[in-house]
Chimera marker file (.cmm) of the C-alpha trace (Angstrom):
<marker_set name="trace">
<marker id="1" x="159.018" y="-172.600" z="-14.615" r="1" g="1" b="0" radius="0.5"/>
<marker id="2" x="156.204" y="-170.203" z="-15.798" r="1" g="1" b="0" radius="0.5"/>
<marker id="3" x="158.832" y="-167.474" z="-15.680" r="1" g="1" b="0" radius="0.5"/>
<marker id="4" x="161.033" y="-169.602" z="-17.792" r="1" g="1" b="0" radius="0.5"/>
<marker id="5" x="158.394" y="-170.139" z="-20.270" r="1" g="1" b="0" radius="0.5"/>
<marker id="6" x="157.739" y="-166.406" z="-20.520" r="1" g="1" b="0" radius="0.5"/>
<marker id="7" x="161.346" y="-165.789" z="-21.217" r="1" g="1" b="0" radius="0.5"/>
<marker id="8" x="160.994" y="-168.434" z="-24.198" r="1" g="1" b="0" radius="0.5"/>
<marker id="9" x="157.999" y="-166.553" z="-25.569" r="1" g="1" b="0" radius="0.5"/>
<marker id="10" x="159.744" y="-163.117" z="-25.413" r="1" g="1" b="0" radius="0.5"/>
<marker id="11" x="162.889" y="-164.563" z="-27.068" r="1" g="1" b="0" radius="0.5"/>
<marker id="12" x="160.439" y="-166.006" z="-29.742" r="1" g="1" b="0" radius="0.5"/>
<marker id="13" x="159.020" y="-162.543" z="-30.283" r="1" g="1" b="0" radius="0.5"/>
<marker id="14" x="162.338" y="-160.920" z="-31.051" r="1" g="1" b="0" radius="0.5"/>
<marker id="15" x="163.651" y="-163.957" z="-33.200" r="1" g="1" b="0" radius="0.5"/>
<marker id="16" x="164.140" y="-162.655" z="-36.531" r="1" g="1" b="0" radius="0.5"/>
<marker id="17" x="165.354" y="-164.417" z="-39.690" r="1" g="1" b="0" radius="0.5"/>
<marker id="18" x="167.366" y="-162.543" z="-42.333" r="1" g="1" b="0" radius="0.5"/>
<marker id="19" x="165.544" y="-164.371" z="-45.293" r="1" g="1" b="0" radius="0.5"/>
<marker id="20" x="162.986" y="-162.541" z="-47.095" r="1" g="1" b="0" radius="0.5"/>
<marker id="21" x="158.982" y="-163.015" z="-46.754" r="1" g="1" b="0" radius="0.5"/>
<marker id="22" x="156.968" y="-164.145" z="-49.617" r="1" g="1" b="0" radius="0.5"/>
<marker id="23" x="153.793" y="-163.226" z="-47.720" r="1" g="1" b="0" radius="0.5"/>
<marker id="24" x="152.170" y="-159.978" z="-47.876" r="1" g="1" b="0" radius="0.5"/>
<marker id="25" x="154.513" y="-157.243" z="-46.558" r="1" g="1" b="0" radius="0.5"/>
<marker id="26" x="153.416" y="-155.289" z="-43.802" r="1" g="1" b="0" radius="0.5"/>
<marker id="27" x="150.593" y="-157.385" z="-42.588" r="1" g="1" b="0" radius="0.5"/>
<marker id="28" x="149.803" y="-156.758" z="-38.701" r="1" g="1" b="0" radius="0.5"/>
<marker id="29" x="150.624" y="-160.054" z="-36.715" r="1" g="1" b="0" radius="0.5"/>
<marker id="30" x="146.884" y="-160.214" z="-35.568" r="1" g="1" b="0" radius="0.5"/>
<marker id="31" x="145.728" y="-160.847" z="-39.127" r="1" g="1" b="0" radius="0.5"/>
<marker id="32" x="146.008" y="-164.171" z="-41.162" r="1" g="1" b="0" radius="0.5"/>
<marker id="33" x="148.069" y="-163.766" z="-44.330" r="1" g="1" b="0" radius="0.5"/>
<marker id="34" x="148.271" y="-167.535" z="-45.104" r="1" g="1" b="0" radius="0.5"/>
<marker id="35" x="146.149" y="-169.432" z="-47.343" r="1" g="1" b="0" radius="0.5"/>
<marker id="36" x="144.824" y="-171.989" z="-44.717" r="1" g="1" b="0" radius="0.5"/>
<marker id="37" x="145.098" y="-175.632" z="-45.269" r="1" g="1" b="0" radius="0.5"/>
<marker id="38" x="146.312" y="-177.148" z="-48.532" r="1" g="1" b="0" radius="0.5"/>
<marker id="39" x="143.903" y="-178.948" z="-50.793" r="1" g="1" b="0" radius="0.5"/>
<marker id="40" x="142.574" y="-182.005" z="-49.337" r="1" g="1" b="0" radius="0.5"/>
<marker id="41" x="143.913" y="-181.330" z="-45.918" r="1" g="1" b="0" radius="0.5"/>
<marker id="42" x="147.354" y="-183.012" z="-46.755" r="1" g="1" b="0" radius="0.5"/>
<marker id="43" x="149.801" y="-182.421" z="-43.847" r="1" g="1" b="0" radius="0.5"/>
<marker id="44" x="153.500" y="-181.981" z="-45.021" r="1" g="1" b="0" radius="0.5"/>
<marker id="45" x="155.141" y="-182.117" z="-41.496" r="1" g="1" b="0" radius="0.5"/>
<marker id="46" x="153.158" y="-183.853" z="-38.723" r="1" g="1" b="0" radius="0.5"/>
<marker id="47" x="155.169" y="-183.044" z="-35.458" r="1" g="1" b="0" radius="0.5"/>
<marker id="48" x="152.623" y="-184.860" z="-33.314" r="1" g="1" b="0" radius="0.5"/>
<marker id="49" x="153.857" y="-188.092" z="-34.804" r="1" g="1" b="0" radius="0.5"/>
<marker id="50" x="157.476" y="-187.798" z="-34.381" r="1" g="1" b="0" radius="0.5"/>
<marker id="51" x="159.559" y="-188.899" z="-31.328" r="1" g="1" b="0" radius="0.5"/>
<marker id="52" x="161.165" y="-186.236" z="-29.127" r="1" g="1" b="0" radius="0.5"/>
<marker id="53" x="164.465" y="-186.259" z="-31.016" r="1" g="1" b="0" radius="0.5"/>
<marker id="54" x="162.940" y="-186.066" z="-34.295" r="1" g="1" b="0" radius="0.5"/>
<marker id="55" x="160.784" y="-183.221" z="-33.147" r="1" g="1" b="0" radius="0.5"/>
<marker id="56" x="163.759" y="-181.322" z="-31.932" r="1" g="1" b="0" radius="0.5"/>
<marker id="57" x="165.476" y="-181.818" z="-35.268" r="1" g="1" b="0" radius="0.5"/>
<marker id="58" x="162.436" y="-180.632" z="-37.457" r="1" g="1" b="0" radius="0.5"/>
<marker id="59" x="161.769" y="-177.552" z="-35.427" r="1" g="1" b="0" radius="0.5"/>
<marker id="60" x="165.512" y="-176.721" z="-35.525" r="1" g="1" b="0" radius="0.5"/>
<marker id="61" x="165.291" y="-176.890" z="-39.263" r="1" g="1" b="0" radius="0.5"/>
<marker id="62" x="162.309" y="-174.766" z="-39.389" r="1" g="1" b="0" radius="0.5"/>
<marker id="63" x="164.018" y="-172.024" z="-37.363" r="1" g="1" b="0" radius="0.5"/>
<marker id="64" x="167.481" y="-172.131" z="-39.156" r="1" g="1" b="0" radius="0.5"/>
<marker id="65" x="165.879" y="-172.690" z="-42.790" r="1" g="1" b="0" radius="0.5"/>
<marker id="66" x="162.424" y="-171.202" z="-42.639" r="1" g="1" b="0" radius="0.5"/>
<marker id="67" x="162.064" y="-170.430" z="-46.205" r="1" g="1" b="0" radius="0.5"/>
<marker id="68" x="162.080" y="-174.239" z="-46.998" r="1" g="1" b="0" radius="0.5"/>
<marker id="69" x="159.018" y="-174.723" z="-44.965" r="1" g="1" b="0" radius="0.5"/>
<marker id="70" x="156.994" y="-171.519" z="-46.256" r="1" g="1" b="0" radius="0.5"/>
<marker id="71" x="153.603" y="-172.969" z="-47.784" r="1" g="1" b="0" radius="0.5"/>
<marker id="72" x="153.879" y="-176.518" z="-46.098" r="1" g="1" b="0" radius="0.5"/>
<marker id="73" x="150.965" y="-177.648" z="-43.850" r="1" g="1" b="0" radius="0.5"/>
<marker id="74" x="152.308" y="-178.425" z="-40.243" r="1" g="1" b="0" radius="0.5"/>
<marker id="75" x="150.435" y="-180.164" z="-37.555" r="1" g="1" b="0" radius="0.5"/>
<marker id="76" x="151.684" y="-179.556" z="-33.952" r="1" g="1" b="0" radius="0.5"/>
<marker id="77" x="150.616" y="-179.821" z="-30.261" r="1" g="1" b="0" radius="0.5"/>
<marker id="78" x="151.803" y="-178.580" z="-26.992" r="1" g="1" b="0" radius="0.5"/>
<marker id="79" x="150.889" y="-175.948" z="-24.284" r="1" g="1" b="0" radius="0.5"/>
<marker id="80" x="149.239" y="-172.776" z="-25.430" r="1" g="1" b="0" radius="0.5"/>
<marker id="81" x="150.586" y="-169.354" z="-24.279" r="1" g="1" b="0" radius="0.5"/>
<marker id="82" x="149.927" y="-165.767" z="-25.203" r="1" g="1" b="0" radius="0.5"/>
<marker id="83" x="152.304" y="-162.950" z="-24.831" r="1" g="1" b="0" radius="0.5"/>
<marker id="84" x="151.449" y="-159.144" z="-25.100" r="1" g="1" b="0" radius="0.5"/>
<marker id="85" x="153.895" y="-156.898" z="-27.097" r="1" g="1" b="0" radius="0.5"/>
<marker id="86" x="153.952" y="-153.212" z="-26.074" r="1" g="1" b="0" radius="0.5"/>
<marker id="87" x="155.588" y="-152.044" z="-29.055" r="1" g="1" b="0" radius="0.5"/>
<marker id="88" x="152.673" y="-153.354" z="-31.295" r="1" g="1" b="0" radius="0.5"/>
<marker id="89" x="149.881" y="-153.440" z="-28.635" r="1" g="1" b="0" radius="0.5"/>
<marker id="90" x="149.184" y="-156.844" z="-29.908" r="1" g="1" b="0" radius="0.5"/>
<marker id="91" x="148.758" y="-160.164" z="-28.241" r="1" g="1" b="0" radius="0.5"/>
<marker id="92" x="150.733" y="-163.050" z="-29.906" r="1" g="1" b="0" radius="0.5"/>
<marker id="93" x="149.760" y="-166.750" z="-29.571" r="1" g="1" b="0" radius="0.5"/>
<marker id="94" x="152.415" y="-169.804" z="-29.279" r="1" g="1" b="0" radius="0.5"/>
<marker id="95" x="152.460" y="-173.510" z="-29.066" r="1" g="1" b="0" radius="0.5"/>
<marker id="96" x="155.309" y="-174.857" z="-27.076" r="1" g="1" b="0" radius="0.5"/>
<marker id="97" x="156.793" y="-177.598" z="-28.880" r="1" g="1" b="0" radius="0.5"/>
<marker id="98" x="158.524" y="-179.962" z="-26.518" r="1" g="1" b="0" radius="0.5"/>
<marker id="99" x="161.338" y="-182.461" z="-27.220" r="1" g="1" b="0" radius="0.5"/>
<marker id="100" x="161.667" y="-185.843" z="-25.196" r="1" g="1" b="0" radius="0.5"/>
<marker id="101" x="163.619" y="-184.453" z="-22.310" r="1" g="1" b="0" radius="0.5"/>
<marker id="102" x="161.873" y="-180.882" z="-22.479" r="1" g="1" b="0" radius="0.5"/>
<marker id="103" x="165.196" y="-179.276" z="-22.422" r="1" g="1" b="0" radius="0.5"/>
<marker id="104" x="164.871" y="-177.722" z="-25.741" r="1" g="1" b="0" radius="0.5"/>
<marker id="105" x="161.538" y="-176.399" z="-26.030" r="1" g="1" b="0" radius="0.5"/>
<marker id="106" x="160.557" y="-173.876" z="-28.754" r="1" g="1" b="0" radius="0.5"/>
<marker id="107" x="157.684" y="-171.674" z="-29.008" r="1" g="1" b="0" radius="0.5"/>
<marker id="108" x="155.915" y="-171.237" z="-32.517" r="1" g="1" b="0" radius="0.5"/>
<marker id="109" x="153.628" y="-168.612" z="-33.206" r="1" g="1" b="0" radius="0.5"/>
<marker id="110" x="150.387" y="-169.324" z="-34.722" r="1" g="1" b="0" radius="0.5"/>
<marker id="111" x="147.543" y="-167.102" z="-36.107" r="1" g="1" b="0" radius="0.5"/>
<marker id="112" x="144.087" y="-168.128" z="-35.811" r="1" g="1" b="0" radius="0.5"/>
<marker id="113" x="142.049" y="-167.173" z="-38.968" r="1" g="1" b="0" radius="0.5"/>
<marker id="114" x="138.623" y="-165.430" z="-38.247" r="1" g="1" b="0" radius="0.5"/>
<marker id="115" x="137.433" y="-162.874" z="-35.842" r="1" g="1" b="0" radius="0.5"/>
<marker id="116" x="138.496" y="-164.358" z="-32.385" r="1" g="1" b="0" radius="0.5"/>
<marker id="117" x="139.109" y="-162.050" z="-29.494" r="1" g="1" b="0" radius="0.5"/>
<marker id="118" x="141.699" y="-162.715" z="-26.780" r="1" g="1" b="0" radius="0.5"/>
<marker id="119" x="141.096" y="-163.949" z="-24.104" r="1" g="1" b="0" radius="0.5"/>
<marker id="120" x="137.291" y="-164.900" z="-24.693" r="1" g="1" b="0" radius="0.5"/>
<marker id="121" x="137.872" y="-167.195" z="-27.582" r="1" g="1" b="0" radius="0.5"/>
<marker id="122" x="141.288" y="-168.689" z="-26.873" r="1" g="1" b="0" radius="0.5"/>
<marker id="123" x="142.202" y="-171.680" z="-24.671" r="1" g="1" b="0" radius="0.5"/>
<marker id="124" x="143.367" y="-171.275" z="-21.130" r="1" g="1" b="0" radius="0.5"/>
<marker id="125" x="147.117" y="-170.495" z="-20.717" r="1" g="1" b="0" radius="0.5"/>
<marker id="126" x="148.914" y="-173.698" z="-20.497" r="1" g="1" b="0" radius="0.5"/>
<marker id="127" x="146.191" y="-175.676" z="-22.052" r="1" g="1" b="0" radius="0.5"/>
<marker id="128" x="147.308" y="-178.493" z="-24.320" r="1" g="1" b="0" radius="0.5"/>
<marker id="129" x="146.133" y="-177.916" z="-27.968" r="1" g="1" b="0" radius="0.5"/>
<marker id="130" x="146.679" y="-179.143" z="-31.295" r="1" g="1" b="0" radius="0.5"/>
<marker id="131" x="146.626" y="-177.068" z="-34.574" r="1" g="1" b="0" radius="0.5"/>
<marker id="132" x="147.173" y="-177.571" z="-38.124" r="1" g="1" b="0" radius="0.5"/>
<marker id="133" x="148.079" y="-174.926" z="-40.476" r="1" g="1" b="0" radius="0.5"/>
<marker id="134" x="150.274" y="-173.361" z="-43.150" r="1" g="1" b="0" radius="0.5"/>
<marker id="135" x="153.774" y="-172.109" z="-42.294" r="1" g="1" b="0" radius="0.5"/>
<marker id="136" x="153.925" y="-168.498" z="-43.441" r="1" g="1" b="0" radius="0.5"/>
<marker id="137" x="155.633" y="-165.090" z="-42.603" r="1" g="1" b="0" radius="0.5"/>
<marker id="138" x="154.990" y="-161.593" z="-42.067" r="1" g="1" b="0" radius="0.5"/>
<marker id="139" x="156.992" y="-158.148" z="-41.808" r="1" g="1" b="0" radius="0.5"/>
<marker id="140" x="156.515" y="-156.099" z="-38.688" r="1" g="1" b="0" radius="0.5"/>
<marker id="141" x="158.628" y="-153.448" z="-37.258" r="1" g="1" b="0" radius="0.5"/>
<marker id="142" x="161.195" y="-154.067" z="-40.374" r="1" g="1" b="0" radius="0.5"/>
<marker id="143" x="161.592" y="-157.715" z="-39.194" r="1" g="1" b="0" radius="0.5"/>
<marker id="144" x="160.355" y="-160.788" z="-40.612" r="1" g="1" b="0" radius="0.5"/>
<marker id="145" x="158.362" y="-163.458" z="-38.475" r="1" g="1" b="0" radius="0.5"/>
<marker id="146" x="157.355" y="-166.779" z="-39.170" r="1" g="1" b="0" radius="0.5"/>
<marker id="147" x="154.269" y="-168.361" z="-38.040" r="1" g="1" b="0" radius="0.5"/>
<marker id="148" x="151.532" y="-171.050" z="-38.678" r="1" g="1" b="0" radius="0.5"/>
<marker id="149" x="148.284" y="-169.851" z="-40.125" r="1" g="1" b="0" radius="0.5"/>
<marker id="150" x="145.796" y="-172.058" z="-38.630" r="1" g="1" b="0" radius="0.5"/>
<marker id="151" x="142.000" y="-172.437" z="-39.148" r="1" g="1" b="0" radius="0.5"/>
<marker id="152" x="141.000" y="-174.266" z="-36.004" r="1" g="1" b="0" radius="0.5"/>
<marker id="153" x="142.261" y="-175.095" z="-32.404" r="1" g="1" b="0" radius="0.5"/>
<marker id="154" x="141.552" y="-178.302" z="-30.776" r="1" g="1" b="0" radius="0.5"/>
<marker id="155" x="141.968" y="-178.257" z="-26.934" r="1" g="1" b="0" radius="0.5"/>
<marker id="156" x="143.347" y="-181.442" z="-25.773" r="1" g="1" b="0" radius="0.5"/>
<marker id="157" x="143.306" y="-180.964" z="-21.966" r="1" g="1" b="0" radius="0.5"/>
<marker id="158" x="143.229" y="-177.946" z="-19.655" r="1" g="1" b="0" radius="0.5"/>
<link id1="1" id2="2" r="1" g="1" b="0" radius="0.2"/>
<link id1="2" id2="3" r="1" g="1" b="0" radius="0.2"/>
<link id1="3" id2="4" r="1" g="1" b="0" radius="0.2"/>
<link id1="4" id2="5" r="1" g="1" b="0" radius="0.2"/>
<link id1="5" id2="6" r="1" g="1" b="0" radius="0.2"/>
<link id1="6" id2="7" r="1" g="1" b="0" radius="0.2"/>
<link id1="7" id2="8" r="1" g="1" b="0" radius="0.2"/>
<link id1="8" id2="9" r="1" g="1" b="0" radius="0.2"/>
<link id1="9" id2="10" r="1" g="1" b="0" radius="0.2"/>
<link id1="10" id2="11" r="1" g="1" b="0" radius="0.2"/>
<link id1="11" id2="12" r="1" g="1" b="0" radius="0.2"/>
<link id1="12" id2="13" r="1" g="1" b="0" radius="0.2"/>
<link id1="13" id2="14" r="1" g="1" b="0" radius="0.2"/>
<link id1="14" id2="15" r="1" g="1" b="0" radius="0.2"/>
<link id1="15" id2="16" r="1" g="1" b="0" radius="0.2"/>
<link id1="16" id2="17" r="1" g="1" b="0" radius="0.2"/>
<link id1="17" id2="18" r="1" g="1" b="0" radius="0.2"/>
<link id1="18" id2="19" r="1" g="1" b="0" radius="0.2"/>
<link id1="19" id2="20" r="1" g="1" b="0" radius="0.2"/>
<link id1="20" id2="21" r="1" g="1" b="0" radius="0.2"/>
<link id1="21" id2="22" r="1" g="1" b="0" radius="0.2"/>
<link id1="22" id2="23" r="1" g="1" b="0" radius="0.2"/>
<link id1="23" id2="24" r="1" g="1" b="0" radius="0.2"/>
<link id1="24" id2="25" r="1" g="1" b="0" radius="0.2"/>
<link id1="25" id2="26" r="1" g="1" b="0" radius="0.2"/>
<link id1="26" id2="27" r="1" g="1" b="0" radius="0.2"/>
<link id1="27" id2="28" r="1" g="1" b="0" radius="0.2"/>
<link id1="28" id2="29" r="1" g="1" b="0" radius="0.2"/>
<link id1="29" id2="30" r="1" g="1" b="0" radius="0.2"/>
<link id1="30" id2="31" r="1" g="1" b="0" radius="0.2"/>
<link id1="31" id2="32" r="1" g="1" b="0" radius="0.2"/>
<link id1="32" id2="33" r="1" g="1" b="0" radius="0.2"/>
<link id1="33" id2="34" r="1" g="1" b="0" radius="0.2"/>
<link id1="34" id2="35" r="1" g="1" b="0" radius="0.2"/>
<link id1="35" id2="36" r="1" g="1" b="0" radius="0.2"/>
<link id1="36" id2="37" r="1" g="1" b="0" radius="0.2"/>
<link id1="37" id2="38" r="1" g="1" b="0" radius="0.2"/>
<link id1="38" id2="39" r="1" g="1" b="0" radius="0.2"/>
<link id1="39" id2="40" r="1" g="1" b="0" radius="0.2"/>
<link id1="40" id2="41" r="1" g="1" b="0" radius="0.2"/>
<link id1="41" id2="42" r="1" g="1" b="0" radius="0.2"/>
<link id1="42" id2="43" r="1" g="1" b="0" radius="0.2"/>
<link id1="43" id2="44" r="1" g="1" b="0" radius="0.2"/>
<link id1="44" id2="45" r="1" g="1" b="0" radius="0.2"/>
<link id1="45" id2="46" r="1" g="1" b="0" radius="0.2"/>
<link id1="46" id2="47" r="1" g="1" b="0" radius="0.2"/>
<link id1="47" id2="48" r="1" g="1" b="0" radius="0.2"/>
<link id1="48" id2="49" r="1" g="1" b="0" radius="0.2"/>
<link id1="49" id2="50" r="1" g="1" b="0" radius="0.2"/>
<link id1="50" id2="51" r="1" g="1" b="0" radius="0.2"/>
<link id1="51" id2="52" r="1" g="1" b="0" radius="0.2"/>
<link id1="52" id2="53" r="1" g="1" b="0" radius="0.2"/>
<link id1="53" id2="54" r="1" g="1" b="0" radius="0.2"/>
<link id1="54" id2="55" r="1" g="1" b="0" radius="0.2"/>
<link id1="55" id2="56" r="1" g="1" b="0" radius="0.2"/>
<link id1="56" id2="57" r="1" g="1" b="0" radius="0.2"/>
<link id1="57" id2="58" r="1" g="1" b="0" radius="0.2"/>
<link id1="58" id2="59" r="1" g="1" b="0" radius="0.2"/>
<link id1="59" id2="60" r="1" g="1" b="0" radius="0.2"/>
<link id1="60" id2="61" r="1" g="1" b="0" radius="0.2"/>
<link id1="61" id2="62" r="1" g="1" b="0" radius="0.2"/>
<link id1="62" id2="63" r="1" g="1" b="0" radius="0.2"/>
<link id1="63" id2="64" r="1" g="1" b="0" radius="0.2"/>
<link id1="64" id2="65" r="1" g="1" b="0" radius="0.2"/>
<link id1="65" id2="66" r="1" g="1" b="0" radius="0.2"/>
<link id1="66" id2="67" r="1" g="1" b="0" radius="0.2"/>
<link id1="67" id2="68" r="1" g="1" b="0" radius="0.2"/>
<link id1="68" id2="69" r="1" g="1" b="0" radius="0.2"/>
<link id1="69" id2="70" r="1" g="1" b="0" radius="0.2"/>
<link id1="70" id2="71" r="1" g="1" b="0" radius="0.2"/>
<link id1="71" id2="72" r="1" g="1" b="0" radius="0.2"/>
<link id1="72" id2="73" r="1" g="1" b="0" radius="0.2"/>
<link id1="73" id2="74" r="1" g="1" b="0" radius="0.2"/>
<link id1="74" id2="75" r="1" g="1" b="0" radius="0.2"/>
<link id1="75" id2="76" r="1" g="1" b="0" radius="0.2"/>
<link id1="76" id2="77" r="1" g="1" b="0" radius="0.2"/>
<link id1="77" id2="78" r="1" g="1" b="0" radius="0.2"/>
<link id1="78" id2="79" r="1" g="1" b="0" radius="0.2"/>
<link id1="79" id2="80" r="1" g="1" b="0" radius="0.2"/>
<link id1="80" id2="81" r="1" g="1" b="0" radius="0.2"/>
<link id1="81" id2="82" r="1" g="1" b="0" radius="0.2"/>
<link id1="82" id2="83" r="1" g="1" b="0" radius="0.2"/>
<link id1="83" id2="84" r="1" g="1" b="0" radius="0.2"/>
<link id1="84" id2="85" r="1" g="1" b="0" radius="0.2"/>
<link id1="85" id2="86" r="1" g="1" b="0" radius="0.2"/>
<link id1="86" id2="87" r="1" g="1" b="0" radius="0.2"/>
<link id1="87" id2="88" r="1" g="1" b="0" radius="0.2"/>
<link id1="88" id2="89" r="1" g="1" b="0" radius="0.2"/>
<link id1="89" id2="90" r="1" g="1" b="0" radius="0.2"/>
<link id1="90" id2="91" r="1" g="1" b="0" radius="0.2"/>
<link id1="91" id2="92" r="1" g="1" b="0" radius="0.2"/>
<link id1="92" id2="93" r="1" g="1" b="0" radius="0.2"/>
<link id1="93" id2="94" r="1" g="1" b="0" radius="0.2"/>
<link id1="94" id2="95" r="1" g="1" b="0" radius="0.2"/>
<link id1="95" id2="96" r="1" g="1" b="0" radius="0.2"/>
<link id1="96" id2="97" r="1" g="1" b="0" radius="0.2"/>
<link id1="97" id2="98" r="1" g="1" b="0" radius="0.2"/>
<link id1="98" id2="99" r="1" g="1" b="0" radius="0.2"/>
<link id1="99" id2="100" r="1" g="1" b="0" radius="0.2"/>
<link id1="100" id2="101" r="1" g="1" b="0" radius="0.2"/>
<link id1="101" id2="102" r="1" g="1" b="0" radius="0.2"/>
<link id1="102" id2="103" r="1" g="1" b="0" radius="0.2"/>
<link id1="103" id2="104" r="1" g="1" b="0" radius="0.2"/>
<link id1="104" id2="105" r="1" g="1" b="0" radius="0.2"/>
<link id1="105" id2="106" r="1" g="1" b="0" radius="0.2"/>
<link id1="106" id2="107" r="1" g="1" b="0" radius="0.2"/>
<link id1="107" id2="108" r="1" g="1" b="0" radius="0.2"/>
<link id1="108" id2="109" r="1" g="1" b="0" radius="0.2"/>
<link id1="109" id2="110" r="1" g="1" b="0" radius="0.2"/>
<link id1="110" id2="111" r="1" g="1" b="0" radius="0.2"/>
<link id1="111" id2="112" r="1" g="1" b="0" radius="0.2"/>
<link id1="112" id2="113" r="1" g="1" b="0" radius="0.2"/>
<link id1="113" id2="114" r="1" g="1" b="0" radius="0.2"/>
<link id1="114" id2="115" r="1" g="1" b="0" radius="0.2"/>
<link id1="115" id2="116" r="1" g="1" b="0" radius="0.2"/>
<link id1="116" id2="117" r="1" g="1" b="0" radius="0.2"/>
<link id1="117" id2="118" r="1" g="1" b="0" radius="0.2"/>
<link id1="118" id2="119" r="1" g="1" b="0" radius="0.2"/>
<link id1="119" id2="120" r="1" g="1" b="0" radius="0.2"/>
<link id1="120" id2="121" r="1" g="1" b="0" radius="0.2"/>
<link id1="121" id2="122" r="1" g="1" b="0" radius="0.2"/>
<link id1="122" id2="123" r="1" g="1" b="0" radius="0.2"/>
<link id1="123" id2="124" r="1" g="1" b="0" radius="0.2"/>
<link id1="124" id2="125" r="1" g="1" b="0" radius="0.2"/>
<link id1="125" id2="126" r="1" g="1" b="0" radius="0.2"/>
<link id1="126" id2="127" r="1" g="1" b="0" radius="0.2"/>
<link id1="127" id2="128" r="1" g="1" b="0" radius="0.2"/>
<link id1="128" id2="129" r="1" g="1" b="0" radius="0.2"/>
<link id1="129" id2="130" r="1" g="1" b="0" radius="0.2"/>
<link id1="130" id2="131" r="1" g="1" b="0" radius="0.2"/>
<link id1="131" id2="132" r="1" g="1" b="0" radius="0.2"/>
<link id1="132" id2="133" r="1" g="1" b="0" radius="0.2"/>
<link id1="133" id2="134" r="1" g="1" b="0" radius="0.2"/>
<link id1="134" id2="135" r="1" g="1" b="0" radius="0.2"/>
<link id1="135" id2="136" r="1" g="1" b="0" radius="0.2"/>
<link id1="136" id2="137" r="1" g="1" b="0" radius="0.2"/>
<link id1="137" id2="138" r="1" g="1" b="0" radius="0.2"/>
<link id1="138" id2="139" r="1" g="1" b="0" radius="0.2"/>
<link id1="139" id2="140" r="1" g="1" b="0" radius="0.2"/>
<link id1="140" id2="141" r="1" g="1" b="0" radius="0.2"/>
<link id1="141" id2="142" r="1" g="1" b="0" radius="0.2"/>
<link id1="142" id2="143" r="1" g="1" b="0" radius="0.2"/>
<link id1="143" id2="144" r="1" g="1" b="0" radius="0.2"/>
<link id1="144" id2="145" r="1" g="1" b="0" radius="0.2"/>
<link id1="145" id2="146" r="1" g="1" b="0" radius="0.2"/>
<link id1="146" id2="147" r="1" g="1" b="0" radius="0.2"/>
<link id1="147" id2="148" r="1" g="1" b="0" radius="0.2"/>
<link id1="148" id2="149" r="1" g="1" b="0" radius="0.2"/>
<link id1="149" id2="150" r="1" g="1" b="0" radius="0.2"/>
<link id1="150" id2="151" r="1" g="1" b="0" radius="0.2"/>
<link id1="151" id2="152" r="1" g="1" b="0" radius="0.2"/>
<link id1="152" id2="153" r="1" g="1" b="0" radius="0.2"/>
<link id1="153" id2="154" r="1" g="1" b="0" radius="0.2"/>
<link id1="154" id2="155" r="1" g="1" b="0" radius="0.2"/>
<link id1="155" id2="156" r="1" g="1" b="0" radius="0.2"/>
<link id1="156" id2="157" r="1" g="1" b="0" radius="0.2"/>
<link id1="157" id2="158" r="1" g="1" b="0" radius="0.2"/>
</marker_set>
């Protein structure tokens, strides 16, 4: 199972969308380029309140039409994973969004604002976490990647 999840994370790392990015070009993955939460803490898409079928549909929409979600505030929860990418020398952080049957899991990258060091400041691998942040993108290695810029991480269980 763990080997399968690591494959999912690696696939997420190389998942690229052809659409352009409105964020600052060339920003390294470890740095926040988004603007944090929207005014008043309004959540545009709460994945935590949806049933399994709707979560699958919304995450599929996010992956297939990411530009439609840029700037929207997303709330999500799931197991936390980190993955090291040799080409950049950086760690990337993910929440695995699970559907009702756990057959169609999707890893969504998040970047935690502030000066947080991995692994000291991050949750344990596979800890269930919840984050809320703004969907954004960055360019790295001539590709566009999408992520959620978060201000805080809530650990729900270890």
